[in-house]
C-alpha positions as CSV (number, residue, x, y, z in Angstrom):
1,M,4.8,12.1,2.7
2,L,5.2,10.3,6.0
3,I,2.7,11.0,8.8
4,E,2.7,9.7,12.3
5,G,-0.4,7.6,12.9
6,P,-3.0,6.6,13.6
7,V,-4.4,8.6,10.7
8,E,-7.9,9.4,9.4
9,I,-8.2,11.0,5.9
10,T,-11.3,12.4,4.3
11,L,-11.2,11.9,0.6
12,P,-12.5,14.4,-2.0
13,D,-15.7,12.3,-2.5
14,G,-16.4,12.5,1.3
15,G,-15.3,8.9,2.1
16,V,-13.1,8.4,5.1
17,V,-10.2,6.0,5.3
18,R,-8.3,5.1,8.5
19,S,-4.9,3.6,9.3
20,D,-3.9,2.5,12.8
21,R,-0.2,2.1,11.9
22,F,2.3,4.2,13.8
23,M,3.8,5.6,10.5
24,V,1.8,6.1,7.3
25,A,3.0,7.0,3.8
26,V,0.4,9.1,2.0
27,C,0.4,9.2,-1.8
28,Q,1.2,12.6,-3.4
29,C,1.7,11.6,-7.0
30,G,-1.8,10.1,-7.6
31,R,-0.3,6.9,-9.2
32,S,-0.9,4.5,-6.2
33,A,-3.3,1.6,-6.6
34,R,-3.9,1.9,-2.9
35,Y,-4.7,5.7,-2.9
36,P,-4.5,7.6,-0.6
37,W,-1.8,5.3,0.7
38,C,1.6,5.3,-1.1
39,D,2.5,1.9,-2.7
40,T,5.7,3.3,-4.3
41,S,4.2,3.4,-7.8
42,H,6.1,6.6,-8.3
43,R,9.3,4.6,-8.4
44,R,8.1,2.4,-11.3
45,V,6.5,5.0,-13.6
46,P,8.6,7.7,-15.3
47,P,7.8,11.3,-14.2
48,R,5.2,13.2,-16.2
49,S,6.8,15.7,-18.5
50,R,6.5,19.4,-17.6
51,R,4.9,21.8,-19.9
52,G,7.2,24.3,-21.5
53,S,10.4,22.5,-20.5
54,G,11.7,22.4,-24.1
55,S,14.4,24.6,-25.5
56,A,13.3,28.0,-26.9
């Protein structure tokens, strides 16, 4: 997700991270090594399988 910066994000543990960039990519998949910032890890790792997606 792209957000116009600067951005300040409060993490679930209460920590705060900040970016002064004019455009920020925020991780939504949880795979980023730079969480909460997107590092495009979602492009390198196959998507997780969905439950119940098999044939019945």
